[in-house]
C-alpha positions in Angstrom: 87.4 118.2 89.6 86.1 121.3 91.0 86.5 122.3 94.7 82.8 122.2 94.7 82.5 118.9 94.5 84.4 118.4 98.0 81.8 117.7 100.6 84.3 117.0 103.4 88.3 117.7 103.8 90.5 117.4 107.1 94.3 115.9 107.5 93.3 112.7 106.9 90.2 112.3 104.8 88.5 113.8 101.8 84.8 113.1 100.9 83.9 113.8 97.1 80.3 114.3 95.3 81.4 111.8 92.4 79.7 112.7 89.0 77.3 110.0 87.1 79.4 108.5 84.2 83.1 108.8 86.4 84.5 105.2 87.2 86.3 105.0 90.1 89.0 102.6 88.6 90.6 103.1 85.3 88.9 101.4 82.4 90.8 98.5 80.4 90.4 101.2 77.3 92.2 103.6 79.4 89.4 106.3 79.5 88.8 108.8 82.1 88.5 107.7 85.5 88.8 109.2 88.9 92.6 108.8 88.9 92.7 111.6 86.4 91.5 113.9 88.9 93.8 113.5 92.1 96.6 115.4 91.3 93.7 118.0 91.7 92.9 116.9 95.1 96.0 116.9 96.7 95.3 120.0 98.4 98.9 120.9 99.6 99.8 117.1 100.2 102.3 115.4 98.4 100.5 112.0 97.9 97.4 111.4 95.7 94.3 110.6 98.0 93.1 107.0 97.8 89.6 105.7 97.4 88.5 103.6 100.3 85.5 102.0 98.6 83.8 101.8 95.2 80.8 103.5 93.9 79.3 102.3 90.3 80.2 104.3 87.2 76.6 105.7 86.6 76.2 106.0 90.7 77.0 109.6 92.0 77.5 111.1 95.5 79.5 110.7 98.6 82.9 108.7 97.9 85.7 108.6 100.8 89.2 109.0 100.0 91.8 108.6 102.5 94.5 111.2 102.8 97.4 108.8 104.1 98.1 105.4 104.5 97.2 104.5 108.4 93.8 106.4 107.8 93.1 104.4 104.9 93.7 101.1 106.6 91.7 102.3 109.9 88.7 104.0 107.1 88.8 100.0 105.4 88.3 98.4 108.9 85.4 100.5 109.3 83.8 99.5 106.1 84.6 96.1 106.7 83.3 96.2 110.0 79.8 97.6 109.3 80.5 100.6 111.0 79.8 103.2 108.4 76.5 104.6 107.9 75.5 104.8 104.1 72.4 106.4 102.6 71.3 106.1 99.3 68.5 107.6 97.1 66.9 105.7 94.1 64.2 106.5 91.9 62.7 102.7 91.0 60.4 101.6 88.2 57.4 101.2 89.8 55.2 101.6 92.4 56.9 100.6 96.0 55.1 101.0 99.3 56.3 101.1 103.1 59.5 100.1 104.1 61.5 96.8 105.3 64.8 95.1 105.2 65.8 92.6 102.0 68.2 90.1 103.2 69.4 88.5 99.5 72.6 86.9 99.5 74.1 87.6 96.1 76.8 85.5 93.7 78.6 86.6 90.7 77.4 85.0 87.3 78.7 85.1 83.7 77.7 84.0 80.4 79.4 84.8 77.1 76.0 86.5 75.8 75.5 89.2 78.5 78.8 89.1 80.2 79.1 89.3 84.6 76.3 90.1 86.5 75.1 89.6 90.4 72.0 87.5 91.0 70.2 86.7 94.4 71.8 83.1 95.6 71.0 81.5 98.8 74.7 80.2 98.8 76.4 83.5 98.0 77.5 85.9 100.0 75.1 87.7 102.7 73.9 91.0 101.5 71.2 93.1 103.8 69.5 96.7 102.9 67.1 98.3 105.0 64.9 100.6 102.5 61.9 102.9 102.9 59.5 104.2 100.2 59.7 108.5 100.4 57.4 109.5 97.5 55.7 108.1 94.5 55.3 110.3 91.0 54.2 109.0 87.3 54.5 105.3 88.1 57.6 105.8 89.7 59.1 105.6 93.4 61.7 107.4 95.4 63.1 105.1 97.8 65.7 105.6 100.6 68.2 102.8 100.8 70.7 101.8 103.9 72.8 99.0 103.2 74.3 97.0 105.8 76.9 95.0 103.5 78.8 96.6 100.5 78.5 93.9 97.7 78.8 94.8 94.3 75.6 96.0 92.8 73.9 95.1 96.3 71.4 98.2 95.8 70.5 97.4 92.0 69.8 93.9 92.4 67.9 94.3 95.6 66.0 96.8 94.0 65.3 94.8 90.7 64.5 91.5 92.6 63.9 91.8 96.2 61.6 94.9 95.6 60.6 93.8 91.9 61.3 97.2 90.7 64.7 97.9 88.9 66.5 101.3 89.8 65.4 103.6 86.4 68.1 103.9 83.6 69.9 100.8 85.2 71.2 99.1 82.0 71.9 95.8 83.8 69.1 95.1 86.2 66.5 97.3 84.4 66.0 98.6 80.8 68.5 101.5 80.9 67.5 104.9 79.4 69.1 108.1 77.9 68.8 109.9 81.2 71.3 107.9 83.3 70.5 105.4 86.3 68.8 107.4 89.0 70.8 105.8 92.2 72.6 108.5 94.1 75.1 108.0 97.4 73.6 110.7 99.5 75.2 110.5 102.6 77.7 109.0 104.7 79.0 108.9 108.1 82.6 107.2 109.3 83.1 106.9 113.0 86.7 107.8 113.8 86.9 106.5 117.7 87.7 109.6 119.7 88.0 112.0 116.7 84.4 114.0 115.1 83.2 111.3 112.7 83.2 112.0 109.2 79.8 113.4 107.9 78.9 114.2 104.2 76.0 115.0 102.5 75.6 115.0 98.8 72.9 117.3 97.3 70.7 115.3 94.7 71.4 115.7 91.0 69.4 117.5 88.4 69.0 114.0 86.5 66.5 112.8 89.3 64.1 115.4 87.7 61.1 116.0 89.8 62.4 114.2 92.6 65.3 116.3 93.2 62.7 118.8 95.1 
């Protein structure tokens, strides 16, 4: 992975701009994943860095990796404690106005026909996402999302079910399109006590087209 993908680096942390299409975990078929790039992300350390959280394969943007086990444990606690500020940008299929908070618990369901997916379920795990409409173009809306929890597919389900407008290109909760899914982890802020926080921003990718500028 090229060095221009590195958004932040110090002795205990690394934030990269993960490209869309690259899974964090190695797929069952053994195809390319983030693991194939870890050697190039050592930057003089003996250990490979380790991903602290996950981004969906087709989501691009800020991904935090730890550079030692103690830092990894602290960062995981920060995520679990809701202390990490995450900002996403997504283009939604439909016109959405205003801003608000989506409070929609999520549960995992599985069928032989469609495989597994997440659905809104009052008895599911708590999931909260703040949102704000930023811009409209050609029947689509650029929306800023700030998730307070980190459930699987949270923003994707909250967009499709909570706002009634799926993420453009979402193959599971939307129509799926050749240009890929327009969901991007735009920024990440991780507190570190007395140390300066980790702050990283990932530029909007070209696949966002007219919404890139």
